[in-house]
DRENTOR-191712 format. One record per residue (C-alpha): residue number from 1; residue in three letters; chain; x, y, z. Coordinates in Angstrom, 2 decimals. Example, Ala and Ser with C-alpha at 12.3 -4.5 7.8 and 13.67 -1.06 7.14 Angstrom:
<atoms>
{tormar = 1, vexza = ala, paba = A, east = 12.30, north = -4.50, up = 7.80}
{tormar = 2, vexza = ser, paba = A, east = 13.67, north = -1.06, up = 7.14}
</atoms>
This chain:
<atoms>
{tormar = 1, vexza = met, paba = A, east = 5.31, north = -13.77, up = 14.35}
{tormar = 2, vexza = asn, paba = A, east = 6.81, north = -11.02, up = 12.15}
{tormar = 3, vexza = ile, paba = A, east = 5.98, north = -11.35, up = 8.45}
{tormar = 4, vexza = ile, paba = A, east = 8.00, north = -8.26, up = 7.45}
{tormar = 5, vexza = glu, paba = A, east = 11.40, north = -7.31, up = 8.86}
{tormar = 6, vexza = ala, paba = A, east = 13.54, north = -4.35, up = 7.86}
{tormar = 7, vexza = lys, paba = A, east = 16.89, north = -3.65, up = 9.50}
{tormar = 8, vexza = asn, paba = A, east = 18.97, north = -0.51, up = 8.88}
{tormar = 9, vexza = leu, paba = A, east = 17.38, north = -0.10, up = 5.44}
{tormar = 10, vexza = thr, paba = A, east = 18.99, north = 2.73, up = 3.47}
{tormar = 11, vexza = lys, paba = A, east = 18.53, north = 4.06, up = -0.06}
{tormar = 12, vexza = lys, paba = A, east = 20.82, north = 6.74, up = -1.46}
{tormar = 13, vexza = tyr, paba = A, east = 20.77, north = 8.52, up = -4.81}
{tormar = 14, vexza = asn, paba = A, east = 24.27, north = 10.02, up = -5.02}
{tormar = 15, vexza = ser, paba = A, east = 24.26, north = 12.56, up = -2.17}
{tormar = 16, vexza = leu, paba = A, east = 20.49, north = 12.34, up = -1.54}
{tormar = 17, vexza = val, paba = A, east = 19.47, north = 9.94, up = 1.23}
{tormar = 18, vexza = ala, paba = A, east = 15.85, north = 8.94, up = 0.45}
{tormar = 19, vexza = val, paba = A, east = 15.58, north = 6.32, up = 3.22}
{tormar = 20, vexza = asp, paba = A, east = 17.97, north = 6.65, up = 6.14}
{tormar = 21, vexza = asn, paba = A, east = 18.81, north = 3.60, up = 8.28}
{tormar = 22, vexza = val, paba = A, east = 15.18, north = 2.51, up = 8.80}
{tormar = 23, vexza = ser, paba = A, east = 14.29, north = -0.50, up = 11.01}
{tormar = 24, vexza = phe, paba = A, east = 10.81, north = -1.87, up = 11.70}
{tormar = 25, vexza = ser, paba = A, east = 8.79, north = -5.08, up = 11.79}
{tormar = 26, vexza = val, paba = A, east = 5.20, north = -6.00, up = 10.89}
{tormar = 27, vexza = lys, paba = A, east = 3.31, north = -8.83, up = 12.57}
{tormar = 28, vexza = lys, paba = A, east = 1.36, north = -11.39, up = 10.59}
{tormar = 29, vexza = gly, paba = A, east = -2.27, north = -10.38, up = 10.19}
{tormar = 30, vexza = glu, paba = A, east = -1.96, north = -6.76, up = 11.29}
{tormar = 31, vexza = ile, paba = A, east = -2.74, north = -3.51, up = 9.49}
{tormar = 32, vexza = phe, paba = A, east = 0.43, north = -1.45, up = 9.54}
{tormar = 33, vexza = ala, paba = A, east = 0.65, north = 2.17, up = 8.37}
{tormar = 34, vexza = phe, paba = A, east = 3.53, north = 4.32, up = 7.18}
{tormar = 35, vexza = leu, paba = A, east = 2.44, north = 7.88, up = 7.89}
{tormar = 36, vexza = gly, paba = A, east = 4.42, north = 10.80, up = 6.53}
{tormar = 37, vexza = pro, paba = A, east = 4.46, north = 13.86, up = 4.27}
{tormar = 38, vexza = asn, paba = A, east = 5.15, north = 13.71, up = 0.54}
{tormar = 39, vexza = gly, paba = A, east = 8.81, north = 12.92, up = -0.07}
{tormar = 40, vexza = ala, paba = A, east = 9.31, north = 11.38, up = 3.38}
{tormar = 41, vexza = gly, paba = A, east = 10.52, north = 8.03, up = 2.00}
{tormar = 42, vexza = lys, paba = A, east = 7.28, north = 6.02, up = 2.16}
{tormar = 43, vexza = ser, paba = A, east = 7.15, north = 4.93, up = -1.49}
{tormar = 44, vexza = thr, paba = A, east = 10.90, north = 4.29, up = -1.66}
{tormar = 45, vexza = thr, paba = A, east = 10.63, north = 1.92, up = 1.31}
{tormar = 46, vexza = ile, paba = A, east = 7.75, north = 0.02, up = -0.29}
{tormar = 47, vexza = lys, paba = A, east = 9.67, north = -0.24, up = -3.56}
{tormar = 48, vexza = met, paba = A, east = 12.62, north = -1.81, up = -1.74}
{tormar = 49, vexza = leu, paba = A, east = 10.40, north = -4.27, up = 0.13}
{tormar = 50, vexza = thr, paba = A, east = 8.70, north = -5.28, up = -3.13}
{tormar = 51, vexza = thr, paba = A, east = 11.94, north = -5.80, up = -5.14}
{tormar = 52, vexza = val, paba = A, east = 11.42, north = -2.75, up = -7.39}
{tormar = 53, vexza = leu, paba = A, east = 14.45, north = -0.97, up = -5.91}
{tormar = 54, vexza = arg, paba = A, east = 17.68, north = -2.38, up = -4.49}
{tormar = 55, vexza = pro, paba = A, east = 18.63, north = -0.93, up = -1.11}
{tormar = 56, vexza = thr, paba = A, east = 22.00, north = 0.77, up = -0.77}
{tormar = 57, vexza = ser, paba = A, east = 22.48, north = -1.05, up = 2.52}
{tormar = 58, vexza = gly, paba = A, east = 20.54, north = -2.91, up = 5.21}
{tormar = 59, vexza = ser, paba = A, east = 18.49, north = -6.11, up = 5.13}
{tormar = 60, vexza = met, paba = A, east = 14.87, north = -7.17, up = 4.60}
{tormar = 61, vexza = glu, paba = A, east = 12.73, north = -10.26, up = 5.05}
{tormar = 62, vexza = ile, paba = A, east = 9.32, north = -10.79, up = 3.46}
{tormar = 63, vexza = asn, paba = A, east = 7.35, north = -13.83, up = 4.63}
{tormar = 64, vexza = gly, paba = A, east = 10.65, north = -15.55, up = 5.47}
{tormar = 65, vexza = phe, paba = A, east = 12.32, north = -14.68, up = 2.15}
{tormar = 66, vexza = asp, paba = A, east = 15.11, north = -12.22, up = 1.36}
{tormar = 67, vexza = pro, paba = A, east = 13.78, north = -10.01, up = -1.50}
{tormar = 68, vexza = glu, paba = A, east = 17.32, north = -9.50, up = -2.82}
{tormar = 69, vexza = lys, paba = A, east = 18.43, north = -13.14, up = -2.81}
{tormar = 70, vexza = asp, paba = A, east = 15.09, north = -14.84, up = -3.49}
{tormar = 71, vexza = ala, paba = A, east = 13.05, north = -12.24, up = -5.36}
{tormar = 72, vexza = his, paba = A, east = 10.76, north = -14.76, up = -7.09}
{tormar = 73, vexza = glu, paba = A, east = 9.53, north = -16.37, up = -3.85}
{tormar = 74, vexza = ala, paba = A, east = 9.27, north = -13.00, up = -2.14}
{tormar = 75, vexza = arg, paba = A, east = 7.12, north = -11.66, up = -5.02}
{tormar = 76, vexza = lys, paba = A, east = 4.73, north = -14.60, up = -4.76}
{tormar = 77, vexza = ser, paba = A, east = 4.19, north = -13.66, up = -1.10}
{tormar = 78, vexza = phe, paba = A, east = 2.74, north = -10.22, up = -1.75}
{tormar = 79, vexza = gly, paba = A, east = 0.29, north = -8.26, up = -3.83}
{tormar = 80, vexza = ile, paba = A, east = 0.65, north = -4.54, up = -4.42}
{tormar = 81, vexza = val, paba = A, east = -1.30, north = -1.47, up = -5.47}
{tormar = 82, vexza = phe, paba = A, east = 1.08, north = 1.30, up = -6.51}
{tormar = 83, vexza = gln, paba = A, east = 0.34, north = 5.01, up = -6.24}
{tormar = 84, vexza = asp, paba = A, east = 0.17, north = 5.30, up = -10.04}
{tormar = 85, vexza = ser, paba = A, east = -1.99, north = 2.92, up = -12.05}
{tormar = 86, vexza = ser, paba = A, east = -0.11, north = 0.06, up = -13.68}
{tormar = 87, vexza = leu, paba = A, east = -3.09, north = -1.44, up = -15.50}
{tormar = 88, vexza = asp, paba = A, east = -3.09, north = -1.90, up = -19.28}
{tormar = 89, vexza = asp, paba = A, east = -5.74, north = 0.57, up = -20.46}
{tormar = 90, vexza = arg, paba = A, east = -6.08, north = -1.23, up = -23.82}
{tormar = 91, vexza = leu, paba = A, east = -7.21, north = -4.50, up = -22.25}
{tormar = 92, vexza = thr, paba = A, east = -10.51, north = -5.39, up = -20.61}
{tormar = 93, vexza = ala, paba = A, east = -10.81, north = -5.81, up = -16.84}
{tormar = 94, vexza = tyr, paba = A, east = -10.91, north = -9.59, up = -17.33}
{tormar = 95, vexza = glu, paba = A, east = -7.85, north = -9.59, up = -19.58}
{tormar = 96, vexza = asn, paba = A, east = -5.83, north = -7.54, up = -17.08}
{tormar = 97, vexza = leu, paba = A, east = -6.49, north = -10.14, up = -14.38}
{tormar = 98, vexza = lys, paba = A, east = -5.88, north = -13.07, up = -16.71}
{tormar = 99, vexza = tyr, paba = A, east = -2.49, north = -11.66, up = -17.75}
{tormar = 100, vexza = his, paba = A, east = -1.51, north = -11.16, up = -14.10}
{tormar = 101, vexza = gly, paba = A, east = -2.61, north = -14.71, up = -13.22}
{tormar = 102, vexza = val, paba = A, east = -0.47, north = -16.20, up = -16.00}
{tormar = 103, vexza = leu, paba = A, east = 2.55, north = -14.12, up = -14.88}
{tormar = 104, vexza = tyr, paba = A, east = 2.17, north = -15.38, up = -11.32}
{tormar = 105, vexza = gly, paba = A, east = 1.67, north = -18.99, up = -12.34}
{tormar = 106, vexza = val, paba = A, east = -1.92, north = -19.38, up = -11.12}
{tormar = 107, vexza = pro, paba = A, east = -2.96, north = -22.84, up = -12.37}
{tormar = 108, vexza = arg, paba = A, east = -5.17, north = -22.63, up = -15.45}
{tormar = 109, vexza = asp, paba = A, east = -7.99, north = -24.65, up = -13.87}
{tormar = 110, vexza = leu, paba = A, east = -8.09, north = -22.17, up = -10.95}
{tormar = 111, vexza = leu, paba = A, east = -7.63, north = -18.96, up = -12.90}
{tormar = 112, vexza = lys, paba = A, east = -11.20, north = -18.49, up = -14.18}
{tormar = 113, vexza = lys, paba = A, east = -12.61, north = -19.16, up = -10.73}
{tormar = 114, vexza = arg, paba = A, east = -10.19, north = -16.73, up = -9.08}
{tormar = 115, vexza = ile, paba = A, east = -10.90, north = -13.97, up = -11.62}
{tormar = 116, vexza = lys, paba = A, east = -14.65, north = -14.31, up = -11.04}
{tormar = 117, vexza = glu, paba = A, east = -14.13, north = -14.37, up = -7.27}
{tormar = 118, vexza = met, paba = A, east = -11.98, north = -11.22, up = -7.30}
{tormar = 119, vexza = leu, paba = A, east = -14.12, north = -9.22, up = -9.73}
{tormar = 120, vexza = asp, paba = A, east = -17.18, north = -10.09, up = -7.65}
{tormar = 121, vexza = phe, paba = A, east = -15.32, north = -8.99, up = -4.53}
{tormar = 122, vexza = val, paba = A, east = -14.69, north = -5.48, up = -5.91}
{tormar = 123, vexza = asp, paba = A, east = -18.11, north = -5.26, up = -7.64}
{tormar = 124, vexza = leu, paba = A, east = -16.70, north = -5.24, up = -11.19}
{tormar = 125, vexza = trp, paba = A, east = -17.88, north = -8.58, up = -12.59}
{tormar = 126, vexza = asp, paba = A, east = -20.56, north = -6.84, up = -14.69}
{tormar = 127, vexza = arg, paba = A, east = -17.83, north = -4.64, up = -16.23}
{tormar = 128, vexza = arg, paba = A, east = -15.39, north = -7.49, up = -16.95}
{tormar = 129, vexza = lys, paba = A, east = -15.62, north = -7.08, up = -20.74}
{tormar = 130, vexza = asp, paba = A, east = -15.14, north = -3.30, up = -20.70}
{tormar = 131, vexza = ile, paba = A, east = -11.87, north = -1.70, up = -21.81}
{tormar = 132, vexza = val, paba = A, east = -10.10, north = -0.29, up = -18.73}
{tormar = 133, vexza = lys, paba = A, east = -9.53, north = 3.04, up = -20.50}
{tormar = 134, vexza = lys, paba = A, east = -13.25, north = 3.75, up = -19.95}
{tormar = 135, vexza = phe, paba = A, east = -13.03, north = 3.18, up = -16.17}
{tormar = 136, vexza = ser, paba = A, east = -13.13, north = 5.97, up = -13.58}
{tormar = 137, vexza = gly, paba = A, east = -10.19, north = 6.43, up = -11.21}
{tormar = 138, vexza = gly, paba = A, east = -12.06, north = 4.61, up = -8.45}
{tormar = 139, vexza = met, paba = A, east = -12.91, north = 1.65, up = -10.68}
{tormar = 140, vexza = lys, paba = A, east = -9.28, north = 1.35, up = -11.76}
{tormar = 141, vexza = arg, paba = A, east = -8.16, north = 1.31, up = -8.13}
{tormar = 142, vexza = arg, paba = A, east = -10.70, north = -1.42, up = -7.33}
{tormar = 143, vexza = leu, paba = A, east = -9.48, north = -3.44, up = -10.31}
{tormar = 144, vexza = glu, paba = A, east = -5.91, north = -3.05, up = -9.06}
{tormar = 145, vexza = val, paba = A, east = -7.00, north = -4.38, up = -5.67}
{tormar = 146, vexza = ala, paba = A, east = -8.56, north = -7.40, up = -7.40}
{tormar = 147, vexza = arg, paba = A, east = -5.43, north = -7.96, up = -9.49}
{tormar = 148, vexza = gly, paba = A, east = -3.11, north = -7.72, up = -6.50}
{tormar = 149, vexza = leu, paba = A, east = -5.08, north = -10.42, up = -4.68}
{tormar = 150, vexza = leu, paba = A, east = -5.47, north = -12.86, up = -7.55}
{tormar = 151, vexza = his, paba = A, east = -2.52, north = -15.07, up = -6.57}
{tormar = 152, vexza = his, paba = A, east = -3.62, north = -15.19, up = -2.88}
{tormar = 153, vexza = pro, paba = A, east = -0.71, north = -13.27, up = -1.31}
{tormar = 154, vexza = ala, paba = A, east = 0.14, north = -13.32, up = 2.40}
{tormar = 155, vexza = ile, paba = A, east = 0.92, north = -9.57, up = 2.39}
{tormar = 156, vexza = phe, paba = A, east = -0.84, north = -6.73, up = 0.59}
{tormar = 157, vexza = phe, paba = A, east = 1.11, north = -3.51, up = 0.01}
{tormar = 158, vexza = leu, paba = A, east = -0.85, north = -0.36, up = -0.76}
{tormar = 159, vexza = asp, paba = A, east = 1.04, north = 2.82, up = -1.60}
{tormar = 160, vexza = glu, paba = A, east = -1.33, north = 5.76, up = -1.01}
{tormar = 161, vexza = pro, paba = A, east = -4.27, north = 3.54, up = -2.08}
{tormar = 162, vexza = thr, paba = A, east = -6.91, north = 6.28, up = -1.90}
{tormar = 163, vexza = leu, paba = A, east = -4.94, north = 9.31, up = -3.12}
{tormar = 164, vexza = gly, paba = A, east = -7.03, north = 11.42, up = -5.49}
{tormar = 165, vexza = leu, paba = A, east = -10.25, north = 9.48, up = -4.83}
{tormar = 166, vexza = asp, paba = A, east = -13.51, north = 11.00, up = -3.59}
{tormar = 167, vexza = pro, paba = A, east = -14.55, north = 10.16, up = 0.02}
{tormar = 168, vexza = gln, paba = A, east = -17.20, north = 7.61, up = -1.02}
{tormar = 169, vexza = thr, paba = A, east = -14.74, north = 5.66, up = -3.19}
{tormar = 170, vexza = arg, paba = A, east = -12.11, north = 5.86, up = -0.42}
{tormar = 171, vexza = asn, paba = A, east = -14.60, north = 4.25, up = 1.94}
{tormar = 172, vexza = tyr, paba = A, east = -15.34, north = 1.49, up = -0.60}
{tormar = 173, vexza = ile, paba = A, east = -11.63, north = 0.73, up = -1.02}
{tormar = 174, vexza = trp, paba = A, east = -11.19, north = 0.49, up = 2.75}
{tormar = 175, vexza = lys, paba = A, east = -14.22, north = -1.76, up = 3.06}
{tormar = 176, vexza = tyr, paba = A, east = -12.52, north = -4.28, up = 0.73}
{tormar = 177, vexza = ile, paba = A, east = -9.17, north = -3.97, up = 2.52}
{tormar = 178, vexza = lys, paba = A, east = -10.67, north = -4.48, up = 5.99}
{tormar = 179, vexza = thr, paba = A, east = -12.69, north = -7.48, up = 4.78}
{tormar = 180, vexza = leu, paba = A, east = -9.52, north = -9.08, up = 3.42}
{tormar = 181, vexza = asn, paba = A, east = -7.63, north = -8.50, up = 6.62}
{tormar = 182, vexza = lys, paba = A, east = -10.40, north = -9.87, up = 8.81}
{tormar = 183, vexza = glu, paba = A, east = -11.60, north = -12.82, up = 6.75}
{tormar = 184, vexza = lys, paba = A, east = -8.40, north = -13.92, up = 4.99}
{tormar = 185, vexza = asp, paba = A, east = -5.85, north = -12.89, up = 7.66}
{tormar = 186, vexza = ile, paba = A, east = -3.89, north = -10.97, up = 5.01}
{tormar = 187, vexza = thr, paba = A, east = -1.28, north = -8.60, up = 6.42}
{tormar = 188, vexza = ile, paba = A, east = -1.84, north = -5.04, up = 5.20}
{tormar = 189, vexza = phe, paba = A, east = 1.01, north = -2.55, up = 4.81}
{tormar = 190, vexza = phe, paba = A, east = -0.15, north = 0.85, up = 3.59}
{tormar = 191, vexza = thr, paba = A, east = 1.38, north = 4.29, up = 3.16}
{tormar = 192, vexza = thr, paba = A, east = -0.69, north = 7.42, up = 3.52}
{tormar = 193, vexza = his, paba = A, east = -0.68, north = 11.05, up = 4.54}
{tormar = 194, vexza = tyr, paba = A, east = -4.41, north = 10.92, up = 5.38}
{tormar = 195, vexza = met, paba = A, east = -4.56, north = 11.14, up = 9.17}
{tormar = 196, vexza = glu, paba = A, east = -8.06, north = 9.70, up = 9.46}
{tormar = 197, vexza = glu, paba = A, east = -7.12, north = 6.54, up = 7.55}
{tormar = 198, vexza = val, paba = A, east = -4.48, north = 5.77, up = 10.15}
{tormar = 199, vexza = glu, paba = A, east = -6.81, north = 6.56, up = 13.07}
{tormar = 200, vexza = gln, paba = A, east = -9.65, north = 4.43, up = 11.69}
{tormar = 201, vexza = his, paba = A, east = -7.78, north = 1.45, up = 10.27}
{tormar = 202, vexza = ala, paba = A, east = -4.19, north = 0.95, up = 11.51}
{tormar = 203, vexza = asp, paba = A, east = -3.25, north = -1.43, up = 14.31}
{tormar = 204, vexza = arg, paba = A, east = 0.21, north = 0.14, up = 14.42}
{tormar = 205, vexza = val, paba = A, east = 1.86, north = 3.07, up = 12.69}
{tormar = 206, vexza = ala, paba = A, east = 5.38, north = 4.25, up = 11.94}
{tormar = 207, vexza = val, paba = A, east = 5.83, north = 7.98, up = 11.42}
{tormar = 208, vexza = ile, paba = A, east = 8.47, north = 8.67, up = 8.76}
{tormar = 209, vexza = asp, paba = A, east = 9.95, north = 12.07, up = 7.95}
{tormar = 210, vexza = his, paba = A, east = 13.04, north = 13.00, up = 5.91}
{tormar = 211, vexza = gly, paba = A, east = 13.75, north = 9.30, up = 5.37}
{tormar = 212, vexza = lys, paba = A, east = 13.87, north = 8.45, up = 9.09}
{tormar = 213, vexza = ile, paba = A, east = 11.31, north = 6.75, up = 11.33}
{tormar = 214, vexza = val, paba = A, east = 10.73, north = 9.27, up = 14.11}
{tormar = 215, vexza = ala, paba = A, east = 8.18, north = 7.29, up = 16.15}
{tormar = 216, vexza = gly, paba = A, east = 6.17, north = 4.07, up = 16.12}
{tormar = 217, vexza = gly, paba = A, east = 3.35, north = 2.30, up = 17.97}
{tormar = 218, vexza = ser, paba = A, east = -0.42, north = 2.38, up = 18.10}
{tormar = 219, vexza = val, paba = A, east = -2.27, north = 5.67, up = 17.61}
{tormar = 220, vexza = asp, paba = A, east = -2.90, north = 5.84, up = 21.38}
{tormar = 221, vexza = glu, paba = A, east = 0.78, north = 5.17, up = 22.09}
{tormar = 222, vexza = leu, paba = A, east = 1.86, north = 7.98, up = 19.76}
{tormar = 223, vexza = lys, paba = A, east = -0.51, north = 10.38, up = 21.50}
{tormar = 224, vexza = glu, paba = A, east = 0.83, north = 9.23, up = 24.87}
{tormar = 225, vexza = gln, paba = A, east = 4.48, north = 9.58, up = 23.73}
{tormar = 226, vexza = thr, paba = A, east = 3.88, north = 13.19, up = 22.69}
{tormar = 227, vexza = ser, paba = A, east = 1.35, north = 14.09, up = 25.44}
{tormar = 228, vexza = lys, paba = A, east = -1.10, north = 15.19, up = 22.73}
{tormar = 229, vexza = glu, paba = A, east = -4.84, north = 14.59, up = 22.45}
{tormar = 230, vexza = ser, paba = A, east = -5.01, north = 13.94, up = 18.70}
{tormar = 231, vexza = leu, paba = A, east = -2.88, north = 12.11, up = 16.14}
{tormar = 232, vexza = glu, paba = A, east = -2.59, north = 15.31, up = 14.13}
{tormar = 233, vexza = glu, paba = A, east = -1.10, north = 17.17, up = 17.11}
{tormar = 234, vexza = ala, paba = A, east = 1.22, north = 14.23, up = 17.79}
{tormar = 235, vexza = phe, paba = A, east = 2.35, north = 14.28, up = 14.15}
{tormar = 236, vexza = ile, paba = A, east = 3.15, north = 18.00, up = 14.25}
{tormar = 237, vexza = glu, paba = A, east = 5.04, north = 17.48, up = 17.51}
{tormar = 238, vexza = leu, paba = A, east = 7.11, north = 14.67, up = 15.95}
{tormar = 239, vexza = thr, paba = A, east = 7.80, north = 16.20, up = 12.53}
{tormar = 240, vexza = gly, paba = A, east = 7.24, north = 19.92, up = 12.88}
{tormar = 241, vexza = arg, paba = A, east = 4.92, north = 19.71, up = 9.87}
{tormar = 242, vexza = asp, paba = A, east = 1.17, north = 20.07, up = 9.42}
{tormar = 243, vexza = ile, paba = A, east = -0.18, north = 17.08, up = 7.48}
{tormar = 244, vexza = arg, paba = A, east = -3.16, north = 19.15, up = 6.32}
{tormar = 245, vexza = asp, paba = A, east = -0.91, north = 20.89, up = 3.79}
{tormar = 246, vexza = gln, paba = A, east = -0.26, north = 17.44, up = 2.32}
{tormar = 247, vexza = glu, paba = A, east = -3.98, north = 16.59, up = 2.35}
{tormar = 248, vexza = ala, paba = A, east = -4.67, north = 19.80, up = 0.43}
{tormar = 249, vexza = asp, paba = A, east = -2.21, north = 18.61, up = -2.21}
{tormar = 250, vexza = gly, paba = A, east = -4.12, north = 15.33, up = -2.39}
{tormar = 251, vexza = val, paba = A, east = -7.46, north = 17.11, up = -2.81}
{tormar = 252, vexza = glu, paba = A, east = -6.00, north = 19.23, up = -5.63}
{tormar = 253, vexza = gln, paba = A, east = -4.70, north = 16.08, up = -7.36}
{tormar = 254, vexza = met, paba = A, east = -8.18, north = 14.59, up = -7.05}
{tormar = 255, vexza = arg, paba = A, east = -9.75, north = 17.69, up = -8.63}
{tormar = 256, vexza = gln, paba = A, east = -7.28, north = 17.62, up = -11.50}
{tormar = 257, vexza = gly, paba = A, east = -7.98, north = 13.92, up = -12.04}
{tormar = 258, vexza = met, paba = A, east = -11.73, north = 14.59, up = -12.19}
{tormar = 259, vexza = arg, paba = A, east = -11.19, north = 17.29, up = -14.86}
{tormar = 260, vexza = his, paba = A, east = -9.44, north = 14.85, up = -17.23}
</atoms>
């Protein structure tokens, strides 16, 4: 059963075509990756699927709901971690989750239990009373994971979830994501330009470049389609670009983040 459907999805900004006639589907319970360079259309696609942006044309379905016609029900179906933090730095970790729970209509008698459950899950219960401003980048990302799961969504969107994080923290984030997928049967849709994240974690992948999906399938299928031995070689064959240039950008962003 497909839990996400996109047909001929297009987003234009005047003469710029950010997403160009994209079609794909995601099965319930799978880990699906959007792999592409910076500016390829990954974030724009996620923003359309999650009701942040209206598509110029095309259609979508999220857990059986049309995000344009039934945005409220569609939003209840998913959790999301955006590329940039959307936490309130002036509130505590607990307060951030409580506010989210109220917004999503989590029943009051369940809310305390869910907050405890989620903060335990991401190892932040002991820091629940701390102001988020004091948190490291990795702690903020973990808190965002907890917040995105508080209302028990069927789908979890992660837009570059580990960008700018050190390798150890990246591994921690993926440990939580994989546990969710396996134990709760939550569908995971993530964007990345980290090749190893796709190889290690994705059931299926769509390669997007210049707003178009240029290939899709499992990692092995992509290698077979391009007659290449590695995903990196397959990616270069499909896009003409070396993803390592993008990874270098990510490392530099991480360094800058650690300086501040």
